[in-house]
C-alpha positions as CSV (number, residue, x, y, z in Angstrom):
1,X,-73.4,6.2,14.9
2,X,-71.5,9.2,16.5
3,X,-72.8,8.0,20.0
4,X,-69.7,6.2,19.4
5,X,-67.4,9.2,19.2
6,X,-66.5,11.5,21.7
7,X,-65.1,15.3,22.0
8,X,-63.1,16.7,24.6
9,X,-62.8,20.1,25.4
10,X,-60.7,21.4,27.9
11,X,-62.0,24.6,29.7
12,X,-59.8,27.7,29.3
13,X,-58.9,29.3,26.4
14,X,-61.7,27.1,24.3
15,X,-64.7,27.3,25.9
16,X,-64.4,30.5,27.9
17,X,-60.8,33.4,27.3
18,X,-60.5,33.0,31.0
19,X,-56.8,33.6,30.0
20,X,-56.3,37.1,31.8
21,X,-58.7,35.8,35.1
22,X,-55.3,33.3,35.4
23,X,-52.7,36.2,34.5
24,X,-54.6,38.6,37.0
25,X,-55.0,35.4,39.9
26,X,-51.4,35.0,39.3
27,X,-50.0,38.4,39.8
28,X,-52.1,38.5,42.7
29,X,-50.8,35.5,44.4
30,X,-46.7,36.8,43.2
31,X,-47.2,40.1,45.1
32,X,-48.8,38.3,47.8
33,X,-45.9,36.1,49.0
34,X,-42.8,38.6,46.7
35,X,-42.6,36.1,44.3
36,X,-40.8,37.5,40.8
37,X,-43.5,36.9,37.9
38,X,-44.0,37.6,34.9
39,X,-46.6,37.3,31.5
40,X,-43.4,34.6,29.8
41,X,-43.5,32.3,32.9
42,X,-47.2,32.6,33.2
43,X,-47.3,31.1,29.0
44,X,-45.1,28.7,30.3
45,X,-46.7,27.3,32.1
46,X,-50.8,27.5,31.2
47,X,-52.9,24.6,31.6
48,X,-50.8,23.0,33.8
49,X,-51.8,22.2,37.3
50,X,-51.7,25.2,40.2
51,X,-49.8,23.2,42.7
52,X,-46.4,22.5,40.5
53,X,-47.1,26.3,39.7
54,X,-46.9,27.7,42.5
55,X,-43.8,25.5,43.3
56,X,-42.2,26.9,40.6
57,X,-42.8,30.0,41.0
58,X,-41.8,30.3,45.2
59,X,-39.3,28.2,44.6
60,X,-37.1,24.8,46.5
61,X,-37.8,26.4,50.6
62,X,-41.7,26.5,51.0
63,X,-42.6,23.4,52.4
64,X,-45.4,21.7,50.7
65,X,-48.0,22.1,53.0
66,X,-47.2,25.9,52.4
67,X,-47.4,25.1,48.9
68,X,-50.9,23.8,49.2
69,X,-52.4,27.0,50.6
70,X,-50.3,29.4,48.2
71,X,-52.1,27.8,45.3
72,X,-55.6,27.8,47.4
73,X,-55.0,31.1,47.4
74,X,-54.7,31.9,43.4
75,X,-57.4,29.9,42.8
76,X,-59.5,31.5,45.4
77,X,-59.0,34.9,44.2
78,X,-59.4,33.4,40.7
79,X,-62.6,31.8,41.6
80,X,-63.1,35.7,42.9
81,X,-62.4,37.3,39.6
82,X,-64.2,35.0,37.5
83,X,-67.3,35.7,39.3
84,X,-68.5,37.9,37.0
85,X,-70.9,37.0,33.8
86,X,-68.9,35.1,31.4
87,X,-69.5,34.9,27.8
88,X,-68.7,31.2,25.6
89,X,-66.0,32.0,23.6
90,X,-67.3,32.8,19.0
91,X,-68.6,28.9,18.4
92,X,-69.0,27.6,21.4
93,X,-72.4,27.0,21.4
94,X,-73.1,26.2,17.5
95,X,-70.9,23.4,18.4
96,X,-72.4,21.9,21.3
97,X,-75.7,22.1,19.8
98,X,-74.8,20.5,16.9
99,X,-72.4,17.5,18.3
100,X,-75.0,17.1,20.8
101,X,-77.8,17.0,18.2
102,X,-75.9,14.6,16.0
103,X,-74.8,12.5,19.0
104,X,-71.5,12.5,20.2
105,X,-70.2,11.9,23.4
106,X,-68.5,15.3,24.8
107,X,-67.1,16.0,27.7
108,X,-64.1,18.6,29.2
109,X,-60.8,17.5,30.2
110,X,-59.1,20.3,32.5
111,X,-56.3,20.7,34.5
112,X,-58.4,23.3,37.0
113,X,-59.3,22.1,40.5
114,X,-63.2,21.3,40.4
115,X,-64.7,23.9,42.2
116,X,-63.5,26.7,39.0
117,X,-64.5,23.8,36.4
118,X,-68.0,23.4,37.6
119,X,-68.2,27.4,38.5
120,X,-67.4,28.4,34.6
121,X,-69.7,25.5,33.5
122,X,-72.4,27.2,36.1
123,X,-71.6,30.8,34.5
124,X,-71.3,29.6,31.0
125,X,-74.7,27.6,32.3
126,X,-73.6,24.9,29.6
127,X,-72.6,22.2,32.0
128,X,-75.6,19.7,31.2
129,X,-74.3,19.6,27.4
130,X,-71.2,17.3,29.0
131,X,-71.7,13.4,29.7
132,X,-68.5,13.9,31.9
133,X,-66.2,16.4,33.5
134,X,-62.9,15.6,34.6
135,X,-61.2,17.8,36.7
136,X,-57.6,17.5,38.3
137,X,-59.5,16.6,41.5
138,X,-60.1,12.8,39.4
139,X,-56.5,12.3,38.1
140,X,-53.2,11.6,39.7
141,X,-51.1,13.1,36.5
142,X,-51.0,16.1,35.4
143,X,-50.8,16.9,31.3
144,X,-48.3,17.0,29.5
145,X,-49.4,13.1,31.1
146,X,-52.9,11.6,29.7
147,X,-54.5,11.1,32.3
148,X,-56.7,13.4,32.0
149,X,-58.0,12.5,28.6
150,X,-58.0,8.8,29.2
151,X,-59.3,9.0,32.0
152,X,-62.7,10.9,30.2
153,X,-62.6,8.1,27.3
154,X,-62.8,5.4,30.0
155,X,-65.9,7.2,32.1
156,X,-68.2,7.1,28.4
157,X,-66.7,2.9,27.7
158,X,-65.0,4.9,24.6
159,X,-61.9,4.4,22.2
160,X,-59.3,6.8,22.9
161,X,-58.7,6.3,18.7
162,X,-62.6,6.9,18.3
163,X,-62.0,10.9,20.7
164,X,-60.9,14.1,19.1
165,X,-59.6,17.3,21.3
166,X,-60.1,20.5,21.3
167,X,-56.8,22.0,23.3
168,X,-54.9,25.8,23.5
169,X,-52.1,24.6,25.1
170,X,-49.0,23.1,23.9
171,X,-49.1,21.3,26.8
172,X,-52.5,19.9,26.2
173,X,-52.3,18.6,22.4
174,X,-48.9,16.4,24.3
175,X,-51.2,15.1,26.2
176,X,-54.0,14.4,23.8
177,X,-51.6,13.3,21.4
178,X,-49.4,11.0,24.4
179,X,-53.9,9.5,25.0
180,X,-53.7,8.5,21.1
181,X,-56.5,10.8,20.5
182,X,-57.2,13.2,17.1
183,X,-56.4,17.1,17.9
184,X,-57.6,21.1,17.5
185,X,-56.1,23.9,18.9
186,X,-57.4,27.2,18.7
187,X,-54.7,29.8,19.0
188,X,-56.7,31.7,21.4
189,X,-53.8,32.0,24.1
190,X,-50.4,30.6,22.0
191,X,-49.5,31.4,18.2
192,X,-49.9,28.8,16.1
193,X,-46.1,27.8,15.6
194,X,-46.2,26.3,19.7
195,X,-49.2,24.2,18.1
196,X,-47.7,22.7,14.7
197,X,-48.7,18.8,16.5
198,X,-52.3,19.5,16.1
199,X,-54.3,17.9,13.5
200,X,-56.2,21.1,12.4
201,X,-55.2,24.9,14.1
202,X,-58.3,27.5,13.8
203,X,-58.5,31.1,15.9
204,X,-61.6,30.1,17.2
205,X,-63.9,27.2,17.1
206,X,-66.9,29.2,14.5
207,X,-66.3,26.9,10.6
208,X,-65.8,23.9,12.7
209,X,-68.5,21.0,12.4
210,X,-69.6,17.4,13.8
211,X,-68.4,16.4,10.0
212,X,-65.1,17.8,10.1
213,X,-65.0,16.9,13.6
214,X,-65.6,12.6,12.2
215,X,-63.4,13.2,9.5
216,X,-61.0,13.8,11.5
217,X,-61.4,11.1,13.8
218,X,-61.4,8.7,10.8
219,X,-58.4,9.6,9.1
């Protein structure tokens, strides 16, 4: 029965193309606080929680309270940018429908704050597809720690070995592997050579089926 299997979707770069919105919001924060920011820094930190990224951006001098304020400001900028209607990435709706109809359990596992996750899922009108939604607020350790994905499986009483994670970032692939879960990587935000630890690498979700996912989990 497929109901003993779980597919966890990362959010940014998997369900929707939010990379540009994140880049712009980080650039806005960097300009605000007078910090140096470039594309290389953005790509290296994409997929991590915003507080440690803000600390890297601002350096060791600012207080933890100030770092949290700046991190919250970045997320405010981000939510303002994505308020416009987003579209799901190619193949997302087809795969969600097939997996749901096949009896798979579905979850979101994101390093983003809950406000961002909720806003994006509502904007895409897909929140009802998911049995569990895990965000940064639900765990103490961010990716590459396995906590986000393990929490999703735990909430559904499902085994990590019966779980597949769909990710777009090396830090997310590492997190899933540490959780003893199978992985599909999308090259939406990182090149293929940075995602080689995944069980399968695709350019998008078109053509990925419930049968293929089940075969990956069982191998």
